[in-house]
C-alpha positions as CSV (number, residue, x, y, z in Angstrom):
1,M,-11.1,-11.0,7.6
2,A,-10.4,-11.6,11.2
3,W,-13.5,-12.5,13.7
4,I,-11.9,-9.6,15.9
5,P,-12.5,-6.0,14.8
6,Y,-8.8,-4.5,15.3
7,A,-9.6,-1.0,16.3
8,P,-11.9,-1.6,19.5
9,A,-8.8,-4.2,20.0
10,R,-6.2,-1.5,19.8
11,A,-7.6,1.0,21.8
12,L,-7.5,-1.4,24.8
13,L,-3.7,-2.4,23.8
14,F,-2.8,1.2,23.5
15,R,-3.8,2.0,27.1
16,L,-1.3,-0.3,28.3
17,D,2.2,0.1,28.6
18,A,3.7,-0.7,25.0
19,E,5.9,-3.7,26.2
20,D,2.8,-5.2,28.1
21,A,0.7,-4.9,25.4
22,H,3.1,-6.5,23.5
23,D,3.8,-9.4,25.6
24,L,-0.1,-9.7,26.8
25,T,-0.5,-9.9,22.8
26,L,2.1,-12.6,22.4
27,R,0.8,-14.7,25.3
28,T,-2.8,-14.4,24.1
29,L,-1.7,-15.6,20.4
30,E,0.5,-18.7,22.0
31,R,-2.5,-19.8,24.1
32,V,-5.3,-19.7,21.5
33,Q,-2.9,-20.9,18.6
34,H,-3.9,-24.6,18.9
35,S,-7.2,-24.1,19.9
36,P,-10.7,-23.6,18.2
37,L,-10.2,-20.0,19.6
38,L,-7.5,-19.3,16.8
39,N,-10.7,-18.7,14.3
40,L,-11.0,-15.4,15.9
41,V,-7.6,-13.8,14.2
42,A,-7.3,-16.5,11.4
43,Q,-8.1,-15.5,7.8
44,P,-7.6,-16.6,4.4
45,R,-4.4,-16.3,3.1
46,I,-4.0,-14.6,-0.6
47,D,-2.3,-17.0,-3.0
48,D,0.7,-15.5,-4.8
49,P,3.6,-17.8,-5.1
50,V,7.0,-17.1,-6.0
51,T,10.3,-18.8,-5.5
52,L,13.4,-17.1,-4.1
53,A,16.8,-18.7,-3.2
54,G,15.2,-22.1,-3.9
55,L,11.9,-21.3,-1.9
56,H,8.7,-21.4,-2.4
57,F,6.6,-18.4,-0.8
58,P,3.0,-18.5,-0.7
59,N,2.7,-14.7,-1.2
60,R,5.4,-12.0,-0.7
61,V,4.2,-11.0,2.7
62,G,6.1,-11.8,5.7
63,L,6.2,-11.1,9.5
64,A,9.3,-9.4,10.5
65,A,12.0,-10.7,12.8
66,G,11.6,-9.1,16.4
67,L,8.1,-9.1,16.8
68,D,8.1,-13.3,18.0
69,K,11.9,-13.5,19.4
70,N,11.3,-16.6,21.2
71,A,9.4,-18.1,18.4
72,R,6.1,-18.7,20.5
73,C,3.3,-17.8,18.2
74,I,4.3,-19.3,14.8
75,D,1.1,-21.4,13.7
76,A,-1.0,-18.2,14.9
77,W,1.1,-15.9,12.3
78,A,0.6,-18.7,9.8
79,A,-3.1,-18.6,10.5
80,M,-3.3,-14.9,9.4
81,G,-2.2,-15.3,6.1
82,F,1.6,-14.6,6.1
83,G,3.4,-16.2,3.2
84,F,6.7,-16.4,5.4
85,V,7.6,-15.7,8.8
86,E,10.9,-14.7,10.6
87,V,11.4,-15.3,14.3
88,G,14.1,-14.3,16.6
89,T,16.6,-12.4,16.8
90,V,17.9,-15.7,19.2
91,T,21.2,-15.2,20.8
92,P,23.4,-18.4,21.8
93,R,22.8,-17.9,25.7
94,P,19.4,-16.3,27.2
95,Q,19.9,-12.8,28.0
96,P,17.3,-10.1,29.6
97,G,18.1,-7.2,27.1
98,N,18.3,-3.8,28.0
99,P,16.2,-2.4,31.0
100,R,12.6,-1.4,31.0
101,P,11.0,0.8,29.5
102,R,12.4,0.1,26.1
103,L,9.7,0.3,23.7
104,F,7.8,3.6,23.2
105,R,4.9,4.5,20.8
106,L,4.9,7.4,18.3
107,P,1.0,7.2,17.4
108,Q,1.2,10.6,15.5
109,A,3.9,9.2,13.1
110,E,2.7,5.3,13.1
111,A,6.3,4.9,14.6
112,L,7.6,2.6,17.8
113,I,11.4,3.2,19.1
114,N,12.4,-0.1,20.7
115,R,15.7,-0.6,22.6
116,F,14.9,-4.4,23.4
117,G,18.4,-5.5,22.8
118,F,18.1,-8.9,21.8
119,N,15.9,-10.0,24.8
120,N,15.4,-13.7,24.5
121,D,15.2,-17.2,26.2
122,G,18.4,-18.5,24.0
123,L,18.5,-21.2,21.6
124,D,17.7,-24.3,23.5
125,A,14.0,-22.7,24.1
126,F,14.2,-21.2,20.8
127,I,14.2,-24.6,19.1
128,R,12.2,-26.5,21.6
129,N,9.3,-23.8,20.2
130,V,9.8,-24.2,16.7
131,N,9.7,-27.6,17.2
132,R,6.5,-27.9,18.7
133,S,4.9,-25.8,16.0
134,H,2.4,-27.4,14.0
135,V,3.8,-25.6,11.4
136,R,7.2,-27.5,11.4
137,Q,5.8,-30.4,12.5
138,G,3.4,-30.7,9.2
139,R,0.4,-31.2,10.9
140,A,-2.9,-31.9,9.0
141,G,-4.9,-28.6,8.9
142,A,-1.1,-26.4,9.8
143,R,-0.6,-23.8,6.9
144,P,2.7,-24.2,5.4
145,L,4.8,-21.6,4.8
146,V,8.6,-20.6,4.9
147,L,10.3,-20.1,8.1
148,G,13.0,-17.9,8.7
149,L,15.0,-18.1,12.0
150,N,16.9,-15.0,12.8
151,I,20.5,-15.4,14.6
152,G,22.5,-12.6,16.5
153,K,25.2,-12.3,19.0
154,N,25.0,-12.4,22.9
155,A,25.5,-8.8,24.4
156,S,28.6,-10.2,26.6
157,T,30.1,-11.6,23.4
158,P,33.3,-9.0,22.7
159,I,32.8,-7.8,19.3
160,E,35.9,-9.3,18.0
161,R,34.3,-12.9,19.1
162,A,31.1,-12.1,17.3
163,T,31.6,-14.7,14.6
164,D,31.9,-17.5,17.4
165,D,27.9,-16.7,18.3
166,Y,26.8,-16.6,14.5
167,L,28.5,-20.0,14.2
168,I,26.6,-21.5,16.9
169,G,23.6,-19.7,16.0
170,L,23.7,-21.1,12.3
171,E,24.4,-24.6,13.4
172,G,21.8,-24.4,16.3
173,V,19.0,-23.4,13.8
174,Y,20.2,-25.2,10.8
175,T,18.2,-28.0,10.5
176,Q,15.1,-26.2,11.2
177,A,15.0,-23.3,9.5
178,D,13.8,-22.9,5.7
179,Y,16.5,-19.8,5.6
180,I,18.9,-18.1,8.5
181,A,18.7,-14.6,8.9
182,V,21.8,-13.0,10.2
183,N,21.4,-9.8,12.0
184,I,24.2,-7.1,11.9
185,S,22.3,-4.3,12.2
186,S,20.2,-3.8,15.5
187,P,21.5,-0.5,16.9
188,N,20.7,-2.1,20.5
189,T,23.7,-4.0,20.8
190,Q,26.9,-2.6,21.6
191,N,29.1,-2.0,18.2
192,L,26.9,-4.7,16.4
193,R,26.7,-2.5,13.3
194,Q,30.2,-2.4,12.9
195,L,30.3,-6.0,11.4
196,Q,28.7,-4.2,8.7
197,G,32.2,-2.5,7.7
198,D,34.4,-4.0,5.2
199,A,37.3,-6.5,7.1
200,A,34.7,-7.5,9.8
201,L,32.0,-8.4,7.4
202,D,34.5,-10.1,5.0
203,G,35.7,-12.1,8.0
204,L,31.7,-13.2,9.3
205,L,30.2,-14.2,5.9
206,Q,33.7,-15.7,5.2
207,A,33.1,-17.9,8.3
208,L,29.2,-18.8,7.6
209,A,29.8,-19.9,4.4
210,R,32.2,-22.2,5.2
211,R,30.4,-23.7,8.4
212,R,27.3,-23.7,6.0
213,A,29.4,-25.7,3.6
214,D,30.3,-28.0,6.1
215,L,26.7,-28.6,7.2
216,A,25.5,-28.8,3.6
217,D,27.9,-32.0,3.0
218,R,27.2,-33.6,6.6
219,L,23.1,-32.9,6.1
220,G,22.5,-33.0,2.7
221,V,20.9,-29.8,2.7
222,R,21.8,-26.2,1.8
223,R,19.9,-23.7,4.1
224,P,20.0,-20.0,2.2
225,I,21.4,-17.2,4.3
226,F,20.1,-13.8,4.3
227,V,21.9,-10.9,6.1
228,K,19.9,-8.0,7.4
229,I,21.2,-4.7,7.1
230,A,20.8,-0.9,8.6
231,P,19.2,2.0,6.9
232,D,22.0,4.4,8.1
233,L,24.2,3.5,5.4
234,D,25.5,5.8,2.6
235,D,26.0,4.5,-1.0
236,G,30.1,3.5,-0.5
237,Q,28.8,1.4,2.6
238,I,25.9,-0.5,0.7
239,A,28.6,-1.2,-2.2
240,V,30.5,-2.9,-0.1
241,I,27.9,-4.8,1.5
242,A,26.6,-5.7,-1.8
243,D,30.1,-6.8,-3.3
244,A,30.6,-8.7,-0.1
245,L,27.3,-10.8,-0.4
246,L,28.1,-12.0,-3.6
247,R,31.5,-12.7,-3.1
248,H,30.8,-15.0,-0.3
249,G,27.5,-16.6,-1.9
250,M,25.0,-15.3,0.3
251,D,21.8,-15.7,-0.8
252,G,19.6,-12.8,0.1
253,V,19.6,-9.6,1.8
254,I,16.8,-8.2,4.3
255,A,16.7,-4.1,4.1
256,T,16.5,-2.5,6.7
257,N,16.4,-2.8,10.0
258,T,15.4,0.4,12.2
259,T,16.8,4.0,11.8
260,L,18.3,5.8,14.3
261,A,17.7,8.8,12.4
262,R,15.1,11.1,13.9
263,D,14.4,14.0,11.4
264,A,11.0,13.0,10.6
265,V,9.6,12.9,14.5
266,Q,11.4,15.7,15.9
267,G,9.2,17.6,18.4
268,L,6.8,14.3,19.0
269,P,6.7,12.6,22.6
270,H,9.3,10.1,22.9
271,A,11.0,10.9,19.9
272,Q,14.4,11.4,21.8
273,E,14.5,7.9,23.3
274,A,17.1,5.8,22.9
275,G,16.9,3.0,20.1
276,G,15.9,2.0,16.5
277,L,12.9,4.0,15.1
278,S,10.6,1.8,13.3
279,G,6.9,2.2,11.3
280,R,6.3,5.0,8.2
281,P,9.4,7.3,9.3
282,V,11.5,4.5,8.3
283,A,10.0,4.0,4.8
284,H,11.8,6.7,2.8
285,G,15.7,5.6,3.9
286,S,14.4,1.6,3.5
287,N,13.3,2.4,0.1
288,R,16.9,4.2,-0.4
289,V,19.0,1.1,0.6
290,I,16.7,-1.1,-1.4
291,A,17.0,0.8,-4.6
292,A,20.8,1.0,-4.1
293,L,21.2,-2.7,-3.4
294,R,19.1,-3.7,-6.8
295,Q,21.5,-1.2,-8.8
296,R,24.5,-3.0,-7.1
297,L,23.5,-6.6,-6.9
298,G,21.6,-6.7,-10.6
299,P,17.9,-8.3,-11.2
300,G,18.1,-11.6,-9.7
301,F,19.7,-11.3,-6.5
302,P,16.6,-11.6,-3.6
303,I,16.1,-8.6,-1.4
304,I,13.1,-8.5,1.1
305,G,12.1,-5.3,1.9
306,V,11.1,-4.1,5.5
307,G,10.5,-0.8,7.1
308,G,7.6,1.4,7.0
309,V,4.9,-0.8,5.7
310,M,1.8,0.5,6.8
311,D,-0.5,0.2,3.7
312,E,-0.9,-1.1,0.1
313,A,0.9,1.7,-1.1
314,S,3.6,1.6,1.1
315,A,4.1,-1.9,0.2
316,R,3.9,-1.3,-3.7
317,D,6.7,1.2,-3.1
318,K,9.0,-1.3,-1.9
319,L,8.8,-3.7,-4.6
320,A,8.9,-0.5,-7.0
321,A,12.4,0.4,-5.4
322,G,13.4,-3.6,-5.7
323,A,12.4,-5.7,-3.2
324,D,11.1,-9.4,-4.1
325,L,9.3,-9.8,-1.0
326,V,8.3,-7.3,1.9
327,Q,7.8,-7.9,5.6
328,L,5.4,-6.1,8.4
329,Y,6.2,-5.5,12.2
330,T,5.1,-1.8,13.1
331,G,2.3,-2.0,10.5
332,L,0.8,-5.0,12.0
333,I,0.9,-3.1,15.5
334,Y,-1.0,-0.2,14.2
335,R,-3.4,-1.8,11.4
336,G,-4.1,-5.4,12.8
337,P,-4.0,-8.5,10.9
338,D,-6.1,-7.6,8.2
339,L,-3.0,-5.7,7.0
340,V,-1.9,-8.9,6.1
341,P,-4.2,-10.2,3.5
342,T,-4.9,-6.4,2.0
343,V,-1.3,-5.9,1.7
344,A,-0.8,-9.5,-0.4
345,R,-3.6,-8.8,-2.4
346,A,-2.5,-5.0,-3.4
347,L,1.2,-7.1,-4.5
348,R,-0.4,-9.7,-6.4
349,D,-3.3,-7.4,-8.6
350,S,-0.3,-4.7,-8.9
351,R,1.5,-7.3,-10.5
352,G,-1.0,-8.4,-12.6
353,A,-1.5,-5.2,-13.8
354,G,1.7,-4.7,-14.9
355,R,1.9,-7.7,-17.0
């Protein structure tokens, strides 16, 4: 367990504006991660190895993209016991994202609404941060883990030119990523979710597959590509996406991003704010998409389940729906770092009991 109890820290953080608290946390982790003060948040990593898409995950619990958009705190996340960490979303050029306020807490529902809009420092700064991490450098004492780098498009890039941005991102992160995550499901970049449609998705995935093949030939290594999709999809849309993933040789899917639905939070303060809803209320929709994907994709295709993992039970529900791995974001904000080993241990023990 981390040396700092999270409940009093959360009480202080929740007195601040949500984005100010987010930024303060990242700045603090960035400053302490290469110092003895890292022991204040470090905790044992649960050993529950699994191999998916040719990658060896130390355990089944990862950090979801969006929490560390600029890859500033990779070594701090590793110290918390994650088996894998996904950072980004990064866009080719820096961009400020949407105007503030753009992050809202709904504590009665253990939820957040955000409309950040891919705010980030751009691809060059992102890669510099990745390269500075002790994990990526392989330094003595750094915990090895699987590192996912999540790419997206700039808001100023027309949707019909979105593939250009994704290809720039793919090339930019290729040598430093263990896997590349392609974010086509944020609700906070105009028209982005159109890329989940039939023709647009085919065009994007075909272009990514071809560029990946070129990079693999040139560099001698084939990086897995995972595609991150939305929870707000019907069965027909899910089938189209699943078939496209198989057709174009994608290596996995991340299900799901935040939701636009508000049914579960009606009447709560901030419930009608624009943006994506995350946390406990998205769990059911996420699990529905995971189950439909698993049925369509078959037993061997890697699925990362994200959305509403707040405790042991909600994590087990993800695996029961068909996920192989889970990711945390909002749960980490509400429950703190101890959620990482708690969930990892529950998943390990539940699988052991089922043998």
